[in-house]
N, C-alpha and C positions, 0 to 999 in steps of 0.2 A: 809452595802450601803457605801460610798466613802463621799469623803465631799472634794469638791471641791475649788478651787478658776482661778475663768476667767479672770481675769484680772488684774496683775502688774505688779511694775522695781525695773530694779534692776538699775549699776551704769553706762549700757552702756546706759541709757537712761540720760539724759543731767542734768536732778531734781531729778534724781535715786540715792541713798544713802547706798547702800548695795550692798555688793559681790553674786556670786550666791549661795556662800558656805557657808554665813551670810543667805540667803534662802530658804536653803538646812537645816537646824539647825532650822531655827524657826520651817519650817515644821514640823519634829517630835517634838517641844515640842506644837505644837496646836493640832496634830495628822488633823493634813492636809495630803488625798491621794495623792492628785494630785494637780500644780499648773503650770496655764496658766502666763511663761512670757510672757510679751507683751510691748518690748520695742519703745520705740517713732522711730520711722525710721530706724530701723535696724535690723536686727532677727540673729545679729549673736551674740551675749547674751542669745541666745532663744535656738539657736541650739548646742550651746556649752556646755547644757542646760540641753540638750537630752543625749549628751555623759556623759557630769558629774553622772546623775539622770534620766535614760529613765525610769524606774518606778513609778514618778514627774511625770517628766516632761509635760510641750503640749506646743511644740511654736509655738510662736505664733508675732505678729507685730500690733502696732499701729500705722495707718500711715498714716498721713496726707494727706487729697482730696484737692485741688480744694473748695470743701464743706470743711464736718463734719468729722471726726475719722473717720478709718473704721478699724476694729481689725481681722483679723486671724486667726484661729484654726489651730492649725495641717497641718501646711503652712511645705514650704522644703526648703523658701529661703528667700528673701528682695522683700517687696513690696514698690517700688522705693514710694518716695512719691509728692504731688504734682498732680498725676495721677485725671483722672476727674474719682468721685464714682463709675461709672458703671465701665470703667476698672480697677479696682486699687478689687471689685467685683469678674470684673471674670477670674481678672488672679491669686484671692484666690482660688476659685474651681478650671481652674484650675488645681494647686496645688493639690487637690484633701483637699481644707481646708473647711473649716465650714466659714462663715462671721457675724460680731458679729459689732452691731451702738453701742458706748459706749456715757453715756452723751448725748441720743439723739434733748432732744432738752431742757439743757438746754443751758441757753444766757451767762453763767459767764464763757461759755467750747468754744473751738470747733467744733461745734454743725450742725447738719441737721438742716430744715424747718418743721414744718407738711408736706408740699402737698411734696416737696420731697420723705420724706420716705414714705409716698403712690407712688409715683410714681418707686422710687430702689425696693420698695416691695419683689419682682419677687425676686430678688439677694440676697433680707434678709436673713439670717437662726436666727438670732439673735437678742433680742433687749433687751440693758439692763436696766429692769424698777427701777434697787435703786444703788444707785452710794454712797455712803459716805459724798463724799463733794457734792452732789448738790444736788439742789432748794429741797425741797422738794415739794412742785410746780411740774416742772423740773419730779419726779423718778414719780411722781401721773399721770401727762399726758404722762410720756413713755407709764405706764401698761395702762392704758385705751386706748393708741393707738398701742399696738404690743395687746393683747383683741379686738381690733378692727378687726385686721390684720390681726389674727386668727398663730400669730410669738408664737413663743418658747419665750417665758423671762429669765431672766438670773440678778440674783446677781454678783457682782465684791465688792472685798475691794478698789478698784484701788490707792493702797500701794505702798511706795512711798520710805517704809527701815521697815526692816525685824520686826520692831515693830509695822504699820500696817495690820500687817499676822496677823490670826488669829480673828477678829473684823467682817466680816461674809466671810460666804460662805454659796454655794449650798450641798445640801444631796444628793443624787443620787447608784441608782440599776450601778454596774458592766456593762463594756459594754465592746462588739469588733468592733470597727470601726466604723469609721466617724456618718454615720447617722443611729450607733444604738445611739452613743451617741445624736445627736440632735432627738431622742425615748424616750430614757430615764431621757433625760434633759428636755422635755418636761413635765414632769410628775416630778420633782427634788419640796426639799422643801428646800424651803431661807429662813436662818437664819441669823437672824441682832442681833447685841449684845447691851450690853446699851454700847459699849465702841466705835463703829462705828460711825466712824464722828468727838472722839474728835480730837480738836487740829485743828476744820476747819483749810483746808489750801483751797488757793483764785487758 
């Protein structure tokens, strides 16, 4: 089984604190098999990560739209910020990637209103149902909504430093390609440790 973290940041994010090398070393320490580097509004670090550690890296980006944020996974280029959500999601799919909605209903972070998640559902591949920094009620609401929409759910660490890695992850079978990844993720096990969310950030 692979241990996968689908939402994390490096110093290529304005609020990230660790280098790609530090993330690679920390992944080894934690026994993580795949990391999706999803820096804010840039894919530069993620694409370098793929070059440095192709067996570990999933190229991603967390792009701010005119509403909430959209993560693209398995992307090949940048998702420009401040696009309409539909445009950002379509661009991810044009690159052969998957769309992932982080902390969708958490009011303390950039988020989508519930009715907009419903409207955008046909463009959404994955909904984050556990984010350690999100309000517990928001996580529960996201899990309920993902279930109602029949969407694949995911836990992401939303780590902004190497030290925050290894607190939560997904355990899934090996995969071949993005669509197989999506199907394997549907059956994945969500792992959240007691340390997840400690040192809560705003």
